[in-house]
C-alpha positions in Angstrom: 0.2 0.3 0.0 1.4 3.4 -1.2 1.8 5.6 1.5 0.2 9.6 1.3 3.3 12.5 1.6 2.8 13.9 5.5 0.4 16.9 5.5 2.8 20.3 5.1 3.7 22.0 8.2 1.5 25.1 8.5 4.6 26.7 10.5 8.4 26.6 10.4 10.6 27.5 12.8 14.8 26.8 13.0 14.6 23.0 13.0 13.3 23.7 9.6 16.6 24.8 8.0 19.4 22.7 7.6 23.3 24.1 7.9 25.5 22.1 5.5 28.1 24.2 6.3 29.3 28.2 7.4 32.6 29.7 6.7 33.8 33.3 7.5 34.4 35.4 4.5 35.5 39.2 6.9 35.9 39.6 10.2 35.8 43.0 11.0 33.2 46.3 11.8 31.3 44.5 10.0 31.7 39.9 9.7 30.3 38.2 6.9 29.9 34.3 6.4 28.5 32.2 3.6 26.4 29.3 4.5 25.2 26.5 2.5 21.8 25.5 3.3 18.7 24.4 2.8 15.2 25.1 4.0 12.0 22.7 4.2 9.1 24.2 1.5 5.3 25.5 2.5 4.1 22.5 -0.4 6.1 19.5 1.7 9.4 18.6 0.8 13.5 20.5 0.7 14.3 23.1 -0.6 17.7 22.6 -3.5 21.1 23.7 -1.2 21.4 27.4 -1.6 24.6 29.5 -0.6 23.7 32.2 1.0 26.0 35.3 2.3 25.2 36.3 6.2 26.7 39.9 7.0 26.8 40.0 11.3 27.6 42.8 13.4 25.6 42.1 16.3 22.1 43.4 17.8 21.6 47.5 18.4 19.4 49.8 20.7 18.2 52.9 19.8 16.1 55.5 22.0 13.6 58.3 20.7 14.5 60.7 23.5 10.3 62.5 24.1 9.7 65.5 26.1 5.8 65.0 26.8 5.5 68.3 28.8 6.7 70.5 26.0 6.3 68.1 23.1 9.2 68.3 22.0 11.7 65.7 20.3 15.5 65.3 20.5 17.3 64.7 17.3 20.9 63.8 16.4 23.1 64.6 13.3 26.1 62.5 12.0 27.6 60.8 9.3 27.2 57.9 7.7 28.9 56.0 5.2 26.0 53.7 4.1 24.3 57.5 2.9 27.1 58.8 1.0 25.6 56.9 -2.6 22.6 57.7 -3.1 21.9 60.5 -0.3 22.3 64.1 -1.3 24.2 64.5 2.2 25.4 61.9 4.3 24.8 63.4 7.4 21.8 62.0 8.6 18.9 62.6 10.9 17.9 60.0 13.3 17.6 59.2 17.0 20.0 58.2 19.8 21.5 54.4 19.4 24.1 52.0 19.5 25.7 48.1 19.4 25.2 45.5 22.0 28.6 44.7 23.6 29.5 40.7 24.7 29.3 42.3 27.9 26.1 44.0 27.9 22.9 42.3 29.7 20.1 44.7 29.6 19.5 46.6 26.5 17.6 48.9 28.9 20.8 49.9 30.0 22.4 50.3 27.0 20.0 52.6 26.0 20.6 54.8 28.8 24.3 54.9 28.4 24.0 55.8 25.1 21.4 58.3 25.9 23.7 60.1 27.9 27.1 59.7 25.5 25.2 60.9 22.6 22.5 63.7 23.4 23.6 64.3 27.0 20.3 63.1 28.4 19.4 61.1 31.2 15.6 58.9 31.1 13.1 59.6 33.6 11.2 57.0 32.2 12.0 54.3 29.2 9.6 52.9 27.9 10.2 49.5 25.8 8.4 50.0 22.0 9.3 46.9 19.7 12.2 45.0 18.7 12.7 44.3 14.7 15.3 42.8 11.8 17.0 45.7 10.2 17.6 43.8 6.8 16.9 39.9 7.3 17.4 39.5 3.5 21.5 39.1 4.6 21.8 40.6 7.9 21.2 39.0 11.3 20.5 42.3 13.5 18.0 43.1 15.3 17.2 46.7 16.9 15.8 47.1 20.2 13.9 50.6 19.5 12.9 52.6 23.4 10.6 55.3 24.0 12.5 57.5 26.7 10.8 60.4 28.6 13.3 63.1 28.7 13.3 67.1 29.7 14.5 68.4 26.8 16.0 71.8 28.3 19.1 69.4 29.6 20.3 68.2 26.0 23.4 69.0 25.2 24.5 70.9 22.1 27.1 68.1 20.5 27.7 64.2 22.1 29.1 61.2 21.0 32.3 59.4 22.4 35.5 60.9 21.3 36.9 57.1 21.3 34.3 56.1 18.8 35.3 58.7 16.6 31.8 60.1 17.2 30.5 63.3 15.8 27.1 64.2 16.6 25.5 67.6 16.5 22.5 67.3 18.7 18.7 69.2 17.6 15.7 69.9 20.0 12.6 70.3 18.0 8.7 70.2 18.6 7.0 67.1 17.8 5.0 68.6 14.6 8.3 69.8 13.2 10.1 66.6 13.7 6.8 64.5 12.0 7.2 67.3 9.0 10.2 66.3 8.1 9.2 62.6 8.5 6.4 63.7 5.7 8.8 65.6 3.5 11.3 62.6 3.2 14.2 64.2 6.0 14.2 61.4 7.8 15.0 58.2 5.6 16.3 56.3 7.7 14.7 52.7 8.9 15.5 53.0 12.6 14.2 56.7 13.1 11.1 55.9 11.2 9.8 53.1 12.7 10.5 54.9 16.0 8.9 58.2 15.1 5.7 55.9 13.6 5.3 54.0 17.0 5.2 56.7 19.2 2.6 58.8 16.4 0.3 55.6 16.9 1.2 55.4 20.6 2.3 58.7 22.5 -1.4 59.8 23.4 -2.3 56.0 25.5 1.7 56.3 26.4 1.7 59.7 28.1 -1.8 59.7 28.9 -1.2 61.8 32.1 1.1 64.1 30.6 0.8 67.8 29.7 0.5 67.6 25.8 
């Protein structure tokens, strides 16, 4: 008697990927590996063996500093090499962000540290918003987004850690001005767009007891 094919799985996980080989191609600020793998198919069975490059740079924390009493947002401005090929200026308007090192075991602590280093601010309250994969087609990085309640009057004019060659200019702006920058395409990097849109969706609920 012929056996029927098993029913296709409705949900896949890591056990549905088989890695035959992984080799390091480059190790540096951005490290790259080549993997030979296959994965299960929605219709059943397995894919052909695939060669894929994977960039690994660790994970990051991003912080949107918001002053709900003054309805102000703190932006930072800094040079980004990845913006050079396609942007009019490679100096981008962003929010505070930093990489998570092997020594860090609390993302909230990273958020507080970066907030002080890059903008001179202390978080009165820190709200976890969400996490997302920055470019899962070829990069393993996951970004953890926080909204920090701050006193915008204490923001520094310049920020950054000299040993890390950071050169940051700090801007304190009305929330409506920052939202207009987003609408005009003046804020066009993924983490800043995602963080700002998250705040737009949740601001009234998150700061219901604060003065607009």
